C-alpha positions as CSV (number, residue, x, y, z in Angstrom):
1,X,-23.9,-86.4,63.2
2,X,-23.6,-90.0,64.5
3,X,-27.0,-91.7,64.9
4,X,-26.5,-94.7,67.1
5,X,-30.2,-95.5,67.2
6,X,-29.8,-97.9,64.3
7,X,-26.6,-99.6,65.6
8,X,-28.3,-102.8,66.9
9,X,-30.1,-103.2,63.5
10,X,-26.9,-102.7,61.6
11,X,-25.0,-105.1,63.8
12,X,-27.7,-107.7,63.6
13,X,-27.8,-107.4,59.8
14,X,-24.0,-107.7,59.5
15,X,-24.1,-110.7,61.8
16,X,-26.8,-112.3,59.6
17,X,-24.8,-111.5,56.4
18,X,-21.7,-113.0,57.9
19,X,-23.6,-116.2,59.0
20,X,-25.1,-116.5,55.5
21,X,-21.7,-116.1,53.8
22,X,-20.4,-118.8,56.1
23,X,-23.3,-121.1,55.1
24,X,-22.5,-120.5,51.4
25,X,-18.8,-121.3,51.9
26,X,-19.4,-124.4,54.1
27,X,-21.7,-125.8,51.4
28,X,-19.1,-125.3,48.7
29,X,-16.1,-126.6,50.7
30,X,-18.0,-129.7,51.6
31,X,-19.3,-130.3,48.1
32,X,-15.9,-129.9,46.5
33,X,-14.3,-132.2,49.0
34,X,-16.9,-134.9,48.3
35,X,-18.5,-134.7,51.8
36,X,-22.1,-135.2,50.6
37,X,-23.2,-136.0,54.2
38,X,-21.8,-132.7,55.2
39,X,-23.6,-130.9,52.4
40,X,-26.8,-132.6,53.4
41,X,-26.2,-131.5,57.0
42,X,-25.8,-127.8,55.9
43,X,-29.1,-128.1,53.8
44,X,-31.0,-130.4,56.2
45,X,-33.7,-127.8,56.9
46,X,-34.1,-126.8,53.3
47,X,-35.7,-127.8,50.1
48,X,-33.3,-127.8,47.2
49,X,-34.7,-127.4,43.7
50,X,-32.5,-128.2,40.8
51,X,-34.0,-128.0,37.2
52,X,-37.3,-129.6,38.1
53,X,-36.1,-131.9,40.8
54,X,-36.6,-131.3,44.5
55,X,-35.0,-132.9,47.6
56,X,-35.3,-132.3,51.3
57,X,-34.6,-134.0,54.6
58,X,-31.1,-135.2,55.6
59,X,-31.6,-138.6,54.0
60,X,-33.2,-137.3,50.9
61,X,-30.5,-134.7,50.3
62,X,-27.7,-137.2,50.8
63,X,-29.4,-139.5,48.4
64,X,-29.9,-136.7,45.9
65,X,-26.2,-135.7,45.9
66,X,-24.9,-139.3,45.9
67,X,-27.2,-140.3,43.0
68,X,-26.5,-137.2,40.9
69,X,-22.8,-136.5,41.2
70,X,-19.8,-138.5,40.1
71,X,-17.0,-139.1,42.6
72,X,-13.5,-139.8,41.3
73,X,-10.5,-141.8,42.5
74,X,-9.6,-139.2,45.1
75,X,-13.1,-139.4,46.7
76,X,-14.1,-135.9,45.4
77,X,-16.1,-134.7,42.4
78,X,-12.8,-133.0,41.2
79,X,-14.7,-129.6,41.1
80,X,-13.9,-126.1,42.3
81,X,-17.0,-124.0,42.8
82,X,-16.7,-120.2,43.0
83,X,-19.5,-118.0,44.3
84,X,-19.6,-114.4,43.3
85,X,-21.8,-111.3,43.2
86,X,-23.6,-112.3,46.4
87,X,-26.5,-110.1,47.2
88,X,-28.0,-110.7,50.7
89,X,-31.3,-109.2,51.9
90,X,-32.1,-109.6,55.5
91,X,-35.8,-109.0,56.4
92,X,-36.2,-106.2,58.9
93,X,-37.7,-108.8,61.4
94,X,-34.2,-110.4,61.5
95,X,-35.9,-113.8,61.2
96,X,-35.6,-114.5,57.4
97,X,-33.2,-113.5,54.6
98,X,-32.7,-114.2,51.0
99,X,-29.7,-114.2,48.7
100,X,-28.9,-114.4,45.0
101,X,-25.4,-115.3,43.9
102,X,-23.6,-116.5,40.8
103,X,-21.7,-119.8,40.8
104,X,-19.1,-121.2,38.4
105,X,-17.9,-124.7,38.5
106,X,-14.5,-125.7,37.2
107,X,-13.4,-129.3,36.9
108,X,-10.2,-131.2,36.1
109,X,-9.4,-134.9,36.0
110,X,-6.8,-137.0,34.2
111,X,-7.4,-136.6,30.5
112,X,-9.8,-133.7,31.1
113,X,-8.0,-130.4,31.4
114,X,-9.1,-127.7,33.9
115,X,-12.1,-125.9,32.5
116,X,-15.4,-124.3,33.5
117,X,-18.2,-126.8,33.1
118,X,-21.2,-124.8,34.1
119,X,-22.3,-121.5,35.6
120,X,-25.6,-120.2,37.0
121,X,-27.3,-118.7,39.9
122,X,-28.2,-119.8,43.4
123,X,-31.4,-118.3,44.8
124,X,-31.5,-119.0,48.5
125,X,-33.9,-118.5,51.4
126,X,-32.7,-118.5,55.0
127,X,-34.3,-118.5,58.4
128,X,-33.0,-117.9,61.9
129,X,-33.9,-120.7,64.3
130,X,-32.8,-120.8,67.9
131,X,-30.4,-117.9,67.2
132,X,-28.7,-119.7,64.3
133,X,-29.1,-119.0,60.5
134,X,-29.9,-121.9,58.2
135,X,-30.9,-122.6,54.7
136,X,-34.7,-123.0,54.2
137,X,-34.6,-123.2,50.3
138,X,-32.0,-123.4,47.6
139,X,-32.9,-123.0,43.9
140,X,-30.1,-123.8,41.5
141,X,-30.5,-122.3,38.1
142,X,-28.3,-123.1,35.1
143,X,-27.2,-120.3,32.7
144,X,-24.3,-122.0,30.9
145,X,-23.5,-125.6,30.5
146,X,-20.2,-127.1,29.2
147,X,-18.9,-130.6,29.3
148,X,-20.6,-132.2,32.3
149,X,-19.7,-135.9,31.4
150,X,-17.4,-136.2,34.4
151,X,-19.6,-134.4,36.9
152,X,-23.2,-135.4,36.6
153,X,-24.0,-139.1,36.6
154,X,-25.5,-140.1,33.2
155,X,-24.5,-136.8,31.6
156,X,-23.3,-136.8,28.0
157,X,-20.8,-134.3,26.6
158,X,-22.3,-130.9,26.4
159,X,-25.4,-132.0,28.4
160,X,-27.6,-129.3,29.9
161,X,-28.4,-131.1,33.2
162,X,-26.6,-130.1,36.3
163,X,-27.4,-131.2,39.9
164,X,-25.3,-129.0,42.2
C-alpha cells in the first residue's frame, strides 16, 4: 500500500539533506582552493569550534582561517579534504538539522609526498532561514594527526593542532 500522507515530509527531508550535502561540499571545495573568504561566507552565520578556539562572524572567520592555515605558491593550502560517513538528522520541524561526518585531509607539496595529514569528525548544526539552509555551528574534532608542518601555521612535525 502506498501511503502518500508522508510524501511532503519525505520531500522536505530529502531537500534539507541535499542542501546540507551541498554546504559540506562548498566548504571543502573553497577551503582546498584557498578561498578563505568563500569559506567564511559559507560559515558566516555559524560559530566554528576547533580544539578550544572559536570564531564567528564573516570577518572573524576569515581572520581565523588566514591566521591558522598555510598557503603555498599556488595560492592554496595544497590539501584535499574528503568527507565520508555523513549522517544527517533533520528535525521534524524542518527548521534545524545536525550532521556528523568524518574528514580526512591529504596534502602534497614539493619535497612532501602525498599523504594523509589528519583525520577527525565534523559535528555540525544547521538552521533554515528564509527558506535556505545554513551552518549555525561547526565543531572540528581531531582523531589522528600526522605531519601538519605544511598545513597549520606554527605547527611542528607530528603536531596535534589542526585548524580546519
